[in-house]
N, CA, C and O atoms as a GROMACS GRO file, in nm:
protein
  416
    1MET      N    1  -1.131   1.023  -0.948
    1MET     CA    2  -1.004   1.024  -0.935
    1MET      C    3  -0.888   1.110  -0.980
    1MET      O    4  -0.837   1.098  -1.091
    2ASP      N    5  -0.839   1.214  -0.868
    2ASP     CA    6  -0.776   1.332  -0.852
    2ASP      C    7  -0.617   1.286  -0.884
    2ASP      O    8  -0.541   1.230  -0.804
    3LEU      N    9  -0.589   1.321  -1.015
    3LEU     CA   10  -0.448   1.304  -1.033
    3LEU      C   11  -0.376   1.384  -1.015
    3LEU      O   12  -0.257   1.363  -1.035
    4LEU      N   13  -0.411   1.475  -0.981
    4LEU     CA   14  -0.235   1.532  -0.870
    4LEU      C   15  -0.220   1.486  -0.783
    4LEU      O   16  -0.106   1.441  -0.771
    5THR      N   17  -0.316   1.461  -0.665
    5THR     CA   18  -0.304   1.392  -0.575
    5THR      C   19  -0.233   1.208  -0.549
    5THR      O   20  -0.157   1.166  -0.463
    6ILE      N   21  -0.304   1.133  -0.672
    6ILE     CA   22  -0.216   1.096  -0.722
    6ILE      C   23  -0.070   1.116  -0.751
    6ILE      O   24   0.002   1.057  -0.671
    7PHE      N   25  -0.025   1.166  -0.819
    7PHE     CA   26   0.077   1.198  -0.844
    7PHE      C   27   0.122   1.233  -0.774
    7PHE      O   28   0.217   1.279  -0.838
    8LYS      N   29   0.149   1.265  -0.648
    8LYS     CA   30   0.192   1.358  -0.618
    8LYS      C   31   0.272   1.171  -0.465
    8LYS      O   32   0.373   1.134  -0.404
    9ALA      N   33   0.162   1.141  -0.485
    9ALA     CA   34   0.226   1.014  -0.383
    9ALA      C   35   0.293   0.956  -0.462
    9ALA      O   36   0.393   0.908  -0.409
   10LEU      N   37   0.285   0.937  -0.575
   10LEU     CA   38   0.316   0.846  -0.649
   10LEU      C   39   0.498   0.906  -0.678
   10LEU      O   40   0.597   0.837  -0.702
   11SER      N   41   0.488   1.044  -0.664
   11SER     CA   42   0.679   1.143  -0.662
   11SER      C   43   0.770   1.062  -0.558
   11SER      O   44   0.889   1.093  -0.568
   12ASN      N   45   0.748   0.986  -0.483
   12ASN     CA   46   0.855   0.934  -0.394
   12ASN      C   47   0.918   0.779  -0.412
   12ASN      O   48   0.824   0.700  -0.414
   13ASP      N   49   1.023   0.725  -0.423
   13ASP     CA   50   1.092   0.648  -0.458
   13ASP      C   51   1.025   0.531  -0.345
   13ASP      O   52   0.980   0.423  -0.385
   14THR      N   53   1.025   0.563  -0.225
   14THR     CA   54   0.956   0.492  -0.114
   14THR      C   55   0.843   0.454  -0.147
   14THR      O   56   0.837   0.343  -0.200
   15ARG      N   57   0.744   0.514  -0.130
   15ARG     CA   58   0.586   0.493  -0.171
   15ARG      C   59   0.570   0.405  -0.325
   15ARG      O   60   0.501   0.304  -0.342
   16LEU      N   61   0.650   0.471  -0.422
   16LEU     CA   62   0.654   0.346  -0.535
   16LEU      C   63   0.668   0.202  -0.438
   16LEU      O   64   0.581   0.115  -0.428
   17SER      N   65   0.774   0.204  -0.384
   17SER     CA   66   0.839   0.083  -0.341
   17SER      C   67   0.720   0.028  -0.304
   17SER      O   68   0.662  -0.057  -0.370
   18ILE      N   69   0.681   0.072  -0.202
   18ILE     CA   70   0.593   0.043  -0.109
   18ILE      C   71   0.443  -0.008  -0.186
   18ILE      O   72   0.370  -0.089  -0.130
   19LEU      N   73   0.404   0.064  -0.353
   19LEU     CA   74   0.322   0.006  -0.405
   19LEU      C   75   0.347  -0.140  -0.465
   19LEU      O   76   0.267  -0.233  -0.481
   20GLU      N   77   0.533  -0.127  -0.502
   20GLU     CA   78   0.564  -0.234  -0.561
   20GLU      C   79   0.549  -0.383  -0.472
   20GLU      O   80   0.519  -0.492  -0.520
   21TRP      N   81   0.576  -0.355  -0.335
   21TRP     CA   82   0.634  -0.472  -0.236
   21TRP      C   83   0.422  -0.550  -0.248
   21TRP      O   84   0.406  -0.668  -0.280
   22LEU      N   85   0.337  -0.488  -0.227
   22LEU     CA   86   0.266  -0.471  -0.211
   22LEU      C   87   0.136  -0.565  -0.296
   22LEU      O   88   0.028  -0.604  -0.254
   23ARG      N   89   0.215  -0.580  -0.456
   23ARG     CA   90   0.161  -0.633  -0.581
   23ARG      C   91   0.216  -0.737  -0.534
   23ARG      O   92   0.118  -0.812  -0.530
   24GLU      N   93   0.324  -0.813  -0.485
   24GLU     CA   94   0.331  -0.965  -0.498
   24GLU      C   95   0.384  -0.976  -0.326
   24GLU      O   96   0.502  -0.989  -0.294
   25PRO      N   97   0.244  -0.966  -0.209
   25PRO     CA   98   0.334  -0.959  -0.092
   25PRO      C   99   0.411  -1.091  -0.027
   25PRO      O  100   0.513  -1.110   0.040
   26GLU      N  101   0.302  -1.172  -0.083
   26GLU     CA  102   0.387  -1.301  -0.032
   26GLU      C  103   0.557  -1.276  -0.054
   26GLU      O  104   0.641  -1.274   0.036
   27LYS      N  105   0.585  -1.252  -0.229
   27LYS     CA  106   0.706  -1.218  -0.224
   27LYS      C  107   0.846  -1.127  -0.181
   27LYS      O  108   0.963  -1.144  -0.215
   28HIS      N  109   0.789  -1.035  -0.102
   28HIS     CA  110   0.847  -0.937  -0.041
   28HIS      C  111   0.790  -0.907   0.104
   28HIS      O  112   0.808  -0.798   0.158
   29PHE      N  113   0.718  -1.013   0.165
   29PHE     CA  114   0.643  -1.020   0.299
   29PHE      C  115   0.696  -1.138   0.369
   29PHE      O  116   0.608  -1.193   0.436
   30GLN      N  117   0.846  -1.214   0.378
   30GLN     CA  118   0.780  -1.390   0.357
   30GLN      C  119   0.787  -1.359   0.530
   30GLN      O  120   0.845  -1.459   0.572
   31ASN      N  121   0.767  -1.302   0.605
   31ASN     CA  122   0.786  -1.346   0.752
   31ASN      C  123   0.626  -1.257   0.831
   31ASN      O  124   0.613  -1.149   0.889
   32LYS      N  125   0.516  -1.379   0.793
   32LYS     CA  126   0.379  -1.332   0.839
   32LYS      C  127   0.390  -1.331   0.934
   32LYS      O  128   0.478  -1.396   0.991
   33GLN      N  129   0.269  -1.225   1.016
   33GLN     CA  130   0.275  -1.179   1.131
   33GLN      C  131   0.149  -1.286   1.129
   33GLN      O  132   0.062  -1.311   1.045
   34ALA      N  133   0.195  -1.362   1.327
   34ALA     CA  134   0.110  -1.478   1.374
   34ALA      C  135  -0.011  -1.390   1.361
   34ALA      O  136  -0.085  -1.431   1.272
   35HIS      N  137  -0.061  -1.267   1.428
   35HIS     CA  138  -0.194  -1.232   1.476
   35HIS      C  139  -0.258  -1.204   1.312
   35HIS      O  140  -0.371  -1.156   1.328
   36LEU      N  141  -0.230  -1.215   1.176
   36LEU     CA  142  -0.248  -1.199   1.107
   36LEU      C  143  -0.379  -1.264   1.083
   36LEU      O  144  -0.378  -1.385   1.100
   37PRO      N  145  -0.504  -1.203   1.043
   37PRO     CA  146  -0.604  -1.253   1.055
   37PRO      C  147  -0.686  -1.355   0.943
   37PRO      O  148  -0.640  -1.315   0.835
   38LYS      N  149  -0.764  -1.443   0.918
   38LYS     CA  150  -0.802  -1.507   0.786
   38LYS      C  151  -0.851  -1.388   0.677
   38LYS      O  152  -0.798  -1.381   0.566
   39GLU      N  153  -0.962  -1.290   0.721
   39GLU     CA  154  -1.058  -1.182   0.647
   39GLU      C  155  -0.878  -1.120   0.548
   39GLU      O  156  -0.848  -1.115   0.429
   40VAL      N  157  -0.811  -1.089   0.664
   40VAL     CA  158  -0.704  -0.956   0.572
   40VAL      C  159  -0.623  -1.077   0.552
   40VAL      O  160  -0.554  -1.038   0.458
   41TYR      N  161  -0.605  -1.134   0.563
   41TYR     CA  162  -0.424  -1.249   0.464
   41TYR      C  163  -0.560  -1.345   0.359
   41TYR      O  164  -0.509  -1.430   0.286
   42ASN      N  165  -0.702  -1.333   0.351
   42ASN     CA  166  -0.729  -1.335   0.257
   42ASN      C  167  -0.740  -1.229   0.158
   42ASN      O  168  -0.789  -1.287   0.061
   43GLN      N  169  -0.722  -1.107   0.125
   43GLN     CA  170  -0.756  -1.021   0.104
   43GLN      C  171  -0.549  -0.965   0.065
   43GLN      O  172  -0.511  -0.889  -0.024
   44GLY      N  173  -0.518  -0.991   0.103
   44GLY     CA  174  -0.384  -0.986   0.092
   44GLY      C  175  -0.307  -0.848   0.174
   44GLY      O  176  -0.227  -0.773   0.117
   45GLY      N  177  -0.335  -0.839   0.272
   45GLY     CA  178  -0.290  -0.702   0.359
   45GLY      C  179  -0.149  -0.787   0.400
   45GLY      O  180  -0.097  -0.896   0.376
   46VAL      N  181  -0.111  -0.626   0.506
   46VAL     CA  182   0.003  -0.614   0.442
   46VAL      C  183   0.034  -0.534   0.607
   46VAL      O  184   0.008  -0.416   0.628
   47CYS      N  185   0.080  -0.610   0.691
   47CYS     CA  186   0.037  -0.541   0.862
   47CYS      C  187   0.140  -0.371   0.809
   47CYS      O  188   0.209  -0.371   0.707
   48VAL      N  189   0.128  -0.259   0.889
   48VAL     CA  190   0.204  -0.176   0.912
   48VAL      C  191   0.391  -0.188   0.953
   48VAL      O  192   0.469  -0.144   0.868
   49GLY      N  193   0.434  -0.234   1.052
   49GLY     CA  194   0.522  -0.320   1.052
   49GLY      C  195   0.600  -0.414   0.976
   49GLY      O  196   0.723  -0.418   0.964
   50ASP      N  197   0.518  -0.482   0.929
   50ASP     CA  198   0.616  -0.560   0.771
   50ASP      C  199   0.618  -0.474   0.729
   50ASP      O  200   0.738  -0.450   0.737
   51ILE      N  201   0.574  -0.390   0.679
   51ILE     CA  202   0.598  -0.257   0.556
   51ILE      C  203   0.746  -0.184   0.604
   51ILE      O  204   0.853  -0.192   0.545
   52GLN      N  205   0.712  -0.096   0.755
   52GLN     CA  206   0.832  -0.086   0.823
   52GLN      C  207   0.962  -0.095   0.784
   52GLN      O  208   1.042  -0.006   0.752
   53GLU      N  209   0.973  -0.215   0.792
   53GLU     CA  210   1.087  -0.320   0.856
   53GLU      C  211   1.137  -0.309   0.731
   53GLU      O  212   1.260  -0.300   0.728
   54LYS      N  213   1.066  -0.306   0.603
   54LYS     CA  214   1.134  -0.317   0.469
   54LYS      C  215   1.153  -0.184   0.454
   54LYS      O  216   1.256  -0.148   0.398
   55ALA      N  217   1.082  -0.108   0.490
   55ALA     CA  218   1.152  -0.009   0.434
   55ALA      C  219   1.264   0.088   0.499
   55ALA      O  220   1.314   0.189   0.449
   56ASN      N  221   1.291   0.026   0.629
   56ASN     CA  222   1.360   0.024   0.706
   56ASN      C  223   1.372   0.242   0.736
   56ASN      O  224   1.457   0.328   0.713
   57LEU      N  225   1.270   0.240   0.778
   57LEU     CA  226   1.206   0.409   0.811
   57LEU      C  227   1.156   0.342   0.927
   57LEU      O  228   1.148   0.226   0.969
   58SER      N  229   1.100   0.553   0.994
   58SER     CA  230   1.081   0.525   1.135
   58SER      C  231   0.911   0.514   1.084
   58SER      O  232   0.849   0.553   0.984
   59GLN      N  233   0.867   0.423   1.238
   59GLN     CA  234   0.714   0.428   1.180
   59GLN      C  235   0.646   0.561   1.173
   59GLN      O  236   0.534   0.550   1.123
   60SER      N  237   0.679   0.681   1.206
   60SER     CA  238   0.622   0.774   1.150
   60SER      C  239   0.586   0.810   1.028
   60SER      O  240   0.478   0.848   0.984
   61THR      N  241   0.694   0.793   0.975
   61THR     CA  242   0.758   0.783   0.800
   61THR      C  243   0.678   0.689   0.737
   61THR      O  244   0.577   0.724   0.677
   62VAL      N  245   0.702   0.607   0.743
   62VAL     CA  246   0.591   0.463   0.668
   62VAL      C  247   0.442   0.483   0.682
   62VAL      O  248   0.370   0.469   0.583
   63SER      N  249   0.394   0.513   0.796
   63SER     CA  250   0.269   0.591   0.852
   63SER      C  251   0.213   0.700   0.740
   63SER      O  252   0.104   0.696   0.684
   64ASN      N  253   0.312   0.795   0.724
   64ASN     CA  254   0.291   0.958   0.697
   64ASN      C  255   0.267   0.887   0.502
   64ASN      O  256   0.159   0.894   0.444
   65TYR      N  257   0.373   0.836   0.448
   65TYR     CA  258   0.340   0.745   0.318
   65TYR      C  259   0.230   0.682   0.271
   65TYR      O  260   0.172   0.699   0.163
   66LEU      N  261   0.187   0.545   0.438
   66LEU     CA  262   0.050   0.528   0.428
   66LEU      C  263  -0.032   0.603   0.394
   66LEU      O  264  -0.101   0.617   0.293
   67SER      N  265  -0.017   0.658   0.499
   67SER     CA  266  -0.187   0.750   0.448
   67SER      C  267  -0.172   0.850   0.373
   67SER      O  268  -0.275   0.913   0.355
   68MET      N  269  -0.031   0.910   0.294
   68MET     CA  270  -0.055   0.978   0.128
   68MET      C  271  -0.078   0.839   0.048
   68MET      O  272  -0.062   0.900  -0.059
   69LEU      N  273  -0.090   0.770   0.025
   69LEU     CA  274  -0.128   0.645  -0.072
   69LEU      C  275  -0.223   0.655  -0.044
   69LEU      O  276  -0.276   0.752  -0.099
   70GLN      N  277  -0.289   0.599   0.023
   70GLN     CA  278  -0.454   0.562   0.076
   70GLN      C  279  -0.565   0.668   0.028
   70GLN      O  280  -0.670   0.649  -0.034
   71LYS      N  281  -0.496   0.807   0.088
   71LYS     CA  282  -0.558   0.948   0.062
   71LYS      C  283  -0.554   0.970  -0.069
   71LYS      O  284  -0.636   1.047  -0.121
   72ALA      N  285  -0.451   0.902  -0.146
   72ALA     CA  286  -0.449   0.946  -0.280
   72ALA      C  287  -0.584   0.836  -0.397
   72ALA      O  288  -0.621   0.853  -0.514
   73GLY      N  289  -0.632   0.701  -0.262
   73GLY     CA  290  -0.711   0.590  -0.314
   73GLY      C  291  -0.636   0.462  -0.385
   73GLY      O  292  -0.683   0.365  -0.445
   74LEU      N  293  -0.478   0.509  -0.350
   74LEU     CA  294  -0.434   0.373  -0.462
   74LEU      C  295  -0.408   0.241  -0.390
   74LEU      O  296  -0.373   0.142  -0.454
   75LEU      N  297  -0.438   0.237  -0.176
   75LEU     CA  298  -0.477   0.188  -0.115
   75LEU      C  299  -0.528   0.148  -0.069
   75LEU      O  300  -0.475   0.207   0.025
   76HIS      N  301  -0.653   0.047   0.010
   76HIS     CA  302  -0.748  -0.011   0.113
   76HIS      C  303  -0.630  -0.007   0.237
   76HIS      O  304  -0.510  -0.004   0.213
   77SER      N  305  -0.671  -0.009   0.327
   77SER     CA  306  -0.673  -0.031   0.488
   77SER      C  307  -0.814  -0.125   0.518
   77SER      O  308  -0.930  -0.121   0.477
   78VAL      N  309  -0.722  -0.228   0.633
   78VAL     CA  310  -0.829  -0.253   0.742
   78VAL      C  311  -0.786  -0.284   0.880
   78VAL      O  312  -0.687  -0.354   0.898
   79ARG      N  313  -0.841  -0.244   0.960
   79ARG     CA  314  -0.805  -0.238   1.124
   79ARG      C  315  -0.849  -0.383   1.178
   79ARG      O  316  -0.965  -0.413   1.150
   80HIS      N  317  -0.762  -0.495   1.266
   80HIS     CA  318  -0.798  -0.584   1.327
   80HIS      C  319  -0.717  -0.586   1.428
   80HIS      O  320  -0.603  -0.629   1.445
   81GLY      N  321  -0.834  -0.506   1.523
   81GLY     CA  322  -0.759  -0.514   1.669
   81GLY      C  323  -0.645  -0.416   1.667
   81GLY      O  324  -0.689  -0.326   1.597
   82GLN      N  325  -0.507  -0.378   1.708
   82GLN     CA  326  -0.406  -0.260   1.710
   82GLN      C  327  -0.365  -0.271   1.674
   82GLN      O  328  -0.256  -0.259   1.730
   83TRP      N  329  -0.350  -0.321   1.494
   83TRP     CA  330  -0.323  -0.374   1.423
   83TRP      C  331  -0.375  -0.310   1.241
   83TRP      O  332  -0.471  -0.371   1.194
   84THR      N  333  -0.328  -0.223   1.174
   84THR     CA  334  -0.325  -0.205   1.061
   84THR      C  335  -0.312  -0.258   0.944
   84THR      O  336  -0.189  -0.260   0.929
   85TYR      N  337  -0.372  -0.316   0.823
   85TYR     CA  338  -0.315  -0.420   0.705
   85TYR      C  339  -0.340  -0.325   0.585
   85TYR      O  340  -0.450  -0.271   0.592
   86TYR      N  341  -0.255  -0.286   0.462
   86TYR     CA  342  -0.320  -0.210   0.366
   86TYR      C  343  -0.260  -0.358   0.255
   86TYR      O  344  -0.182  -0.453   0.261
   87ARG      N  345  -0.363  -0.290   0.156
   87ARG     CA  346  -0.328  -0.407   0.011
   87ARG      C  347  -0.353  -0.306  -0.091
   87ARG      O  348  -0.423  -0.207  -0.065
   88ARG      N  349  -0.303  -0.323  -0.202
   88ARG     CA  350  -0.327  -0.182  -0.299
   88ARG      C  351  -0.462  -0.198  -0.372
   88ARG      O  352  -0.499  -0.306  -0.420
   89ASN      N  353  -0.540  -0.070  -0.377
   89ASN     CA  354  -0.671  -0.084  -0.422
   89ASN      C  355  -0.646  -0.103  -0.611
   89ASN      O  356  -0.633  -0.004  -0.683
   90GLU      N  357  -0.644  -0.216  -0.653
   90GLU     CA  358  -0.614  -0.235  -0.812
   90GLU      C  359  -0.735  -0.168  -0.894
   90GLU      O  360  -0.711  -0.142  -1.012
   91GLU      N  361  -0.826  -0.144  -0.857
   91GLU     CA  362  -0.923  -0.072  -0.905
   91GLU      C  363  -0.875   0.041  -0.993
   91GLU      O  364  -0.898   0.070  -1.111
   92LEU      N  365  -0.794   0.100  -0.889
   92LEU     CA  366  -0.761   0.206  -0.896
   92LEU      C  367  -0.664   0.227  -1.011
   92LEU      O  368  -0.670   0.294  -1.115
   93ILE      N  369  -0.572   0.146  -0.956
   93ILE     CA  370  -0.439   0.105  -1.004
   93ILE      C  371  -0.459   0.111  -1.196
   93ILE      O  372  -0.446   0.190  -1.290
   94GLN      N  373  -0.490   0.003  -1.174
   94GLN     CA  374  -0.596   0.008  -1.344
   94GLN      C  375  -0.693   0.101  -1.449
   94GLN      O  376  -0.697   0.103  -1.572
   95GLU      N  377  -0.752   0.162  -1.368
   95GLU     CA  378  -0.790   0.342  -1.377
   95GLU      C  379  -0.694   0.417  -1.488
   95GLU      O  380  -0.680   0.450  -1.606
   96LEU      N  381  -0.616   0.417  -1.303
   96LEU     CA  382  -0.484   0.494  -1.374
   96LEU      C  383  -0.369   0.426  -1.482
   96LEU      O  384  -0.276   0.481  -1.541
   97SER      N  385  -0.403   0.324  -1.484
   97SER     CA  386  -0.329   0.254  -1.641
   97SER      C  387  -0.361   0.296  -1.745
   97SER      O  388  -0.316   0.357  -1.843
   98ASN      N  389  -0.459   0.247  -1.704
   98ASN     CA  390  -0.611   0.314  -1.930
   98ASN      C  391  -0.581   0.430  -1.945
   98ASN      O  392  -0.569   0.470  -2.060
   99TYR      N  393  -0.558   0.525  -1.834
   99TYR     CA  394  -0.603   0.661  -1.802
   99TYR      C  395  -0.466   0.692  -1.922
   99TYR      O  396  -0.472   0.733  -2.038
  100ILE      N  397  -0.326   0.646  -1.823
  100ILE     CA  398  -0.209   0.705  -1.917
  100ILE      C  399  -0.213   0.634  -2.017
  100ILE      O  400  -0.282   0.698  -2.096
  101SER      N  401  -0.180   0.533  -2.067
  101SER     CA  402  -0.212   0.479  -2.170
  101SER      C  403  -0.301   0.559  -2.253
  101SER      O  404  -0.271   0.624  -2.354
  102LYS      N  405  -0.407   0.545  -2.200
  102LYS     CA  406  -0.531   0.636  -2.368
  102LYS      C  407  -0.551   0.798  -2.386
  102LYS      O  408  -0.594   0.842  -2.492
  103ASP      N  409  -0.508   0.912  -2.238
  103ASP     CA  410  -0.511   1.025  -2.251
  103ASP      C  411  -0.432   1.095  -2.189
  103ASP      O  412  -0.438   1.214  -2.160
  104LEU      N  413  -0.332   0.996  -2.161
  104LEU     CA  414  -0.183   1.122  -2.144
  104LEU      C  415  -0.072   1.168  -2.226
  104LEU      O  416   0.007   1.251  -2.181
   0.00000   0.00000   0.00000
């Protein structure tokens, strides 16, 4: 776990919001994409376009934010055709939570 990279990724309001939204995607992303494959739906993945729309930011900015979160290990992604879907890495988030509560 690279704490410095994780904390840098968390040091932005929008990136924090993205993690919050992906915690309960069914609550924050009502407009499910018609092209959402079953395997992605079952894993809770959300399309970049849906995240971009909710964040109300440019595609390049949202992609950069998602890349930072993924590099920190906080997100998993899966590519399906031309779309990439993101979901939280719950294992790492739990590990980080344990670290903060016990060691920090």
